[in-house]
C-alpha positions as CSV (number, residue, x, y, z in Angstrom):
1,M,120.3,64.5,108.2
2,K,119.5,62.4,105.2
3,D,120.4,63.2,101.5
4,V,117.5,63.6,99.3
5,A,116.9,64.1,95.6
6,N,119.6,65.7,93.6
7,N,122.0,64.9,96.4
8,Y,121.2,68.0,98.3
9,S,121.4,67.7,102.1
10,L,119.8,70.0,104.6
11,S,123.3,71.3,105.6
12,E,124.1,72.1,102.0
13,I,120.8,74.1,101.6
14,K,121.6,75.9,104.7
15,K,125.1,76.9,103.4
16,A,123.6,78.1,100.1
17,A,121.0,80.2,102.0
18,A,123.8,81.9,103.9
19,E,125.8,82.6,100.9
20,C,123.0,84.2,98.9
21,S,121.1,86.0,101.8
22,A,123.3,89.2,101.7
23,F,121.6,90.1,98.2
24,S,118.2,89.7,99.6
25,V,116.3,92.9,100.4
26,E,113.2,91.0,101.7
27,P,112.4,87.4,102.6
28,S,111.8,85.0,99.7
29,F,110.8,81.5,99.0
30,D,114.2,80.4,97.8
31,I,115.0,78.2,100.7
32,E,111.6,76.6,100.6
33,K,111.9,76.0,96.8
34,Q,115.3,74.3,97.3
35,L,113.6,72.0,99.8
36,L,110.8,71.2,97.6
37,V,113.2,70.2,94.8
38,C,114.8,68.0,97.4
39,G,111.6,66.1,98.1
40,H,110.3,67.9,101.2
41,D,106.7,68.5,100.5
42,V,105.5,70.3,103.7
43,I,107.8,73.0,105.2
44,A,107.2,74.7,108.3
45,G,108.7,78.2,109.4
46,V,109.2,78.8,113.0
47,D,110.3,81.8,115.0
48,E,109.9,83.3,118.4
49,A,109.2,86.5,120.3
50,G,110.2,87.6,123.7
51,R,113.6,85.7,123.9
52,G,115.4,88.7,125.4
53,A,112.5,90.2,127.2
54,L,112.9,90.7,131.1
55,A,109.2,89.9,131.6
56,G,106.3,88.0,130.1
57,P,106.2,84.7,128.1
58,L,108.0,83.5,125.2
59,C,105.8,83.1,122.2
60,V,106.8,80.7,119.4
61,G,105.0,80.8,116.1
62,L,104.7,78.3,113.1
63,V,103.5,78.9,109.6
64,I,103.1,76.5,106.8
65,Y,102.4,77.4,103.1
66,D,101.1,75.3,100.5
67,R,103.4,73.9,97.7
68,S,101.6,75.8,95.1
69,C,101.9,79.1,96.9
70,I,105.7,78.6,97.3
71,L,106.2,77.7,93.7
72,S,104.1,80.4,92.3
73,S,106.0,83.5,93.6
74,S,109.5,84.5,94.7
75,G,108.1,86.2,97.9
76,M,105.1,87.6,99.5
77,P,104.5,91.5,99.4
78,G,103.9,92.8,103.0
79,I,105.8,89.8,104.8
80,N,109.0,90.7,106.4
81,D,111.0,90.2,109.6
82,S,108.4,91.4,112.3
83,K,111.0,93.7,113.9
84,K,111.0,95.6,110.7
85,L,107.3,96.3,110.4
86,S,105.2,98.9,112.2
87,V,102.1,97.6,114.3
88,K,99.9,98.6,111.6
89,K,101.9,96.6,109.1
90,R,102.2,93.6,111.2
91,T,98.5,93.6,111.6
92,A,98.0,93.8,107.8
93,A,100.7,91.1,107.4
94,L,98.9,88.8,109.8
95,G,95.8,89.0,107.5
96,I,97.9,88.2,104.5
97,I,99.4,85.1,106.3
98,A,95.9,84.0,107.4
99,G,94.6,84.1,103.9
100,R,97.5,82.3,102.1
101,C,98.8,79.8,104.6
102,L,97.8,76.2,105.3
103,T,98.2,76.7,109.0
104,A,99.5,79.3,111.4
105,F,99.8,78.4,115.0
106,S,101.6,79.8,118.2
107,V,102.3,78.5,121.7
108,L,103.3,80.3,124.9
109,V,106.0,79.3,127.5
110,S,105.7,81.1,130.7
111,H,108.4,83.1,132.5
112,R,108.3,80.6,135.2
113,T,109.2,77.8,133.0
114,I,112.0,80.0,131.3
115,D,113.5,80.5,134.8
116,R,113.2,76.9,135.6
117,I,114.8,75.4,132.4
118,N,116.5,78.3,130.5
119,I,115.4,80.1,127.5
120,N,116.9,77.6,125.0
121,R,115.1,74.5,126.5
122,A,112.0,76.8,126.8
123,T,112.3,77.3,122.9
124,E,112.8,73.6,122.3
125,L,109.8,72.9,124.5
126,A,107.7,75.2,122.5
127,L,108.7,73.7,119.3
128,V,107.8,70.2,120.6
129,R,104.3,71.5,121.6
130,L,103.7,73.0,118.3
131,L,104.6,69.9,116.5
132,E,102.1,68.0,118.7
133,R,99.2,70.5,118.2
134,I,99.3,71.6,114.6
135,P,96.8,69.7,112.2
136,I,99.5,69.2,109.5
137,R,102.9,67.4,110.1
138,P,105.9,69.0,108.3
139,D,108.6,67.2,106.6
140,V,111.2,69.8,107.8
141,V,111.2,72.9,110.1
142,L,112.9,76.0,109.1
143,L,114.0,77.7,112.4
144,D,115.3,81.1,112.9
145,G,118.6,81.1,114.7
146,N,121.3,78.6,115.3
147,F,120.0,75.8,117.3
148,S,120.5,71.9,117.4
149,F,117.0,70.9,118.8
150,K,116.0,67.2,118.9
151,V,112.4,66.9,117.8
152,S,110.3,64.6,115.9
153,V,111.1,66.2,112.3
154,P,114.4,67.5,110.9
155,V,115.1,71.1,111.9
156,L,117.1,73.3,109.6
157,S,118.4,76.3,111.6
158,I,118.9,79.4,109.7
159,P,120.8,82.4,111.2
160,Q,118.7,85.6,110.7
161,G,116.2,83.3,109.0
162,D,113.4,85.9,109.5
163,T,115.1,88.2,106.8
164,K,115.6,85.2,104.4
165,S,112.6,83.0,104.5
166,V,108.9,84.0,104.0
167,S,107.9,81.0,106.2
168,I,110.2,82.1,109.0
169,A,109.2,85.8,108.6
170,S,105.6,84.8,108.7
171,A,106.2,82.9,112.0
172,S,107.8,85.8,113.4
173,I,104.9,88.0,112.8
174,V,102.5,85.4,114.3
175,A,104.6,85.2,117.3
176,K,105.2,88.9,117.9
177,V,101.4,90.0,117.3
178,Q,100.3,87.4,119.8
179,R,102.9,88.3,122.4
180,D,102.5,92.0,122.0
181,M,98.6,91.5,122.5
182,I,99.3,89.8,125.8
183,L,101.8,92.5,127.0
184,D,99.3,95.2,126.2
185,K,96.9,93.6,128.5
186,L,99.3,92.9,131.3
187,D,100.2,96.7,131.1
188,A,96.8,97.4,132.6
189,R,97.7,95.3,135.7
190,Y,101.3,96.6,136.1
191,P,101.4,100.1,134.4
192,E,104.4,101.2,136.4
193,Y,106.6,99.2,134.0
194,G,105.5,100.4,130.7
195,F,104.9,97.0,129.3
196,K,102.6,98.4,126.4
197,T,105.5,100.4,125.1
198,N,108.4,98.1,126.0
199,K,106.7,94.8,125.6
200,G,108.8,93.5,128.5
201,Y,112.2,94.4,127.2
202,G,114.9,96.1,129.0
203,T,114.4,99.7,128.0
204,R,115.9,102.5,130.4
205,R,112.6,103.3,132.0
206,H,111.8,99.7,132.6
207,I,115.0,98.9,134.3
208,Q,114.8,102.1,136.4
209,A,111.3,101.0,137.6
210,I,112.7,97.5,138.6
211,Y,115.3,99.3,140.8
212,D,112.9,101.9,142.1
213,I,109.7,99.6,143.0
214,G,111.1,96.0,142.6
215,F,110.0,93.4,140.0
216,S,106.6,92.1,139.4
217,P,105.3,88.5,139.5
218,L,105.7,88.5,135.5
219,H,109.7,89.2,135.7
220,R,112.1,86.5,134.9
221,K,114.3,85.9,137.9
222,S,117.1,84.3,135.8
223,Y,117.4,87.5,133.9
224,E,119.4,90.6,134.7
225,P,118.9,92.8,136.7
226,V,116.4,90.9,138.7
227,K,118.9,87.9,139.1
228,S,121.5,90.0,140.7
229,L,119.0,92.0,142.8
230,I,117.8,88.7,144.3
231,S,121.2,87.1,144.8
232,G,122.6,90.3,146.4
233,G,119.6,90.5,148.8
234,R,118.4,93.8,147.5
235,I,115.0,92.5,146.5
236,S,113.4,89.6,148.0
């Protein structure tokens, strides 16, 4: 990673973000502002939904805000980590994002691809696809988590980034709303698993349904308990 104006590097910005995040109640534009000062004009926030789900696709969202939007405010009311927002508030937040951002985009990676290449590589694949498809090329990507992906632009991984950066939190909302809509539709095809309620995650009811009736074509065979059931010959 290269040094830029004021001798700040991306790694130094990441360290500063980690040190100050404990005092933040809601995501802010603080990290984005540091990057602007350092000479990065187009900053993309990226986050995923469905990483730990037992069924359904991975959805990765990307959001880019205009420089003036970042500089004119400390944060954005209504925007927070998608997991902290109700369905109604996430829907409202999506409208806020659409009205303020330069671009918001999401891509899906199927459960079959996740089984074939693993969830980390699936996330990297989604990021590559996003960067290929979006109309604006970012100078740097803020990515929730702790990854070392090799893509066409610098990536700054921020642990718990959806609680620190408005751009990442916005991407988490875009990804979750899109994925939740898909799982709601799939619930009509497989109502016995409760996808509309659990969104494919491993609730007690969901796991019990897998043991009772087997797994559906939507379940990830590389995830437990399906993986063990297949290897043990209990479900074919």
